[in-house]
C-alpha positions in Angstrom: 144.6 107.5 183.1 145.5 110.3 180.9 145.9 110.1 177.3 149.6 110.3 177.2 149.9 107.9 180.3 148.1 105.5 178.0 150.3 105.5 174.6 153.0 105.4 177.5 150.9 102.1 178.9 150.9 100.8 174.8 154.7 101.9 173.8 155.2 98.9 176.1 153.3 96.2 175.6 154.4 97.2 172.1 158.0 96.3 173.3 156.5 93.3 175.0 154.6 92.2 172.1 157.7 92.4 169.6 160.2 90.0 172.3 156.8 87.9 172.3 156.9 88.1 168.5 160.3 87.0 168.7 160.4 84.1 171.2 157.9 83.0 168.6 160.0 82.7 165.7 162.7 81.9 167.9 160.7 78.5 168.4 160.1 78.2 164.6 163.5 78.5 163.6 164.8 75.9 165.6 161.4 73.7 164.8 163.0 70.8 163.6 161.2 70.0 160.1 159.3 67.0 159.3 160.7 65.0 156.6 156.8 64.6 155.5 155.5 68.7 156.0 154.9 69.3 152.5 151.9 65.7 152.2 151.0 66.8 155.0 150.6 70.5 154.1 149.0 69.2 150.8 146.3 66.5 153.5 148.1 63.7 152.1 149.2 62.3 155.3 147.8 63.4 158.6 149.8 66.3 160.6 152.0 65.7 163.3 152.6 68.2 166.3 155.9 69.7 165.3 154.3 70.3 161.8 150.8 71.9 163.3 153.0 73.9 165.7 155.2 75.2 162.9 152.5 76.3 161.1 150.3 78.0 164.0 153.4 79.7 165.0 153.3 81.0 160.8 150.1 81.7 161.5 150.0 83.6 164.6 152.9 85.9 162.8 151.9 86.9 159.9 148.5 87.4 160.6 147.5 88.3 163.7 151.1 89.4 165.7 152.1 92.2 163.3 148.5 93.5 162.6 148.5 93.8 166.5 152.2 95.1 166.9 151.5 97.6 164.1 147.8 99.4 165.6 149.5 99.3 169.0 152.6 101.2 168.2 150.6 103.3 166.1 148.1 103.7 169.1 150.9 104.8 171.1 152.3 108.1 169.6 149.9 109.5 167.4 148.6 112.9 167.5 145.9 114.7 167.6 146.8 116.1 164.4 147.8 112.9 162.6 144.6 112.0 163.2 142.9 115.5 161.8 145.5 115.4 159.2 144.1 111.6 158.7 140.3 112.9 158.6 140.6 115.3 155.7 142.6 113.5 153.4 139.5 110.9 153.2 137.1 113.4 153.3 
């Protein structure tokens, strides 16, 4: 596989990841909130399944998937010139 082929594959993966992020966001947005969500987050009462799903999706999107998408998109279009410029700026 050439670098160009790898970058094209990464661009396709980035699109798939964005689609997954959109699907997760829709689930998050359409899931009815538990009336006791705040108390659950404050550990006053046990979490219910809906609150666990809601929190997991928030964490996945904010802490993980956004970073992965950014990194995959960056790798899919980075050039040797950009890498050389970055190297010189960091020295």
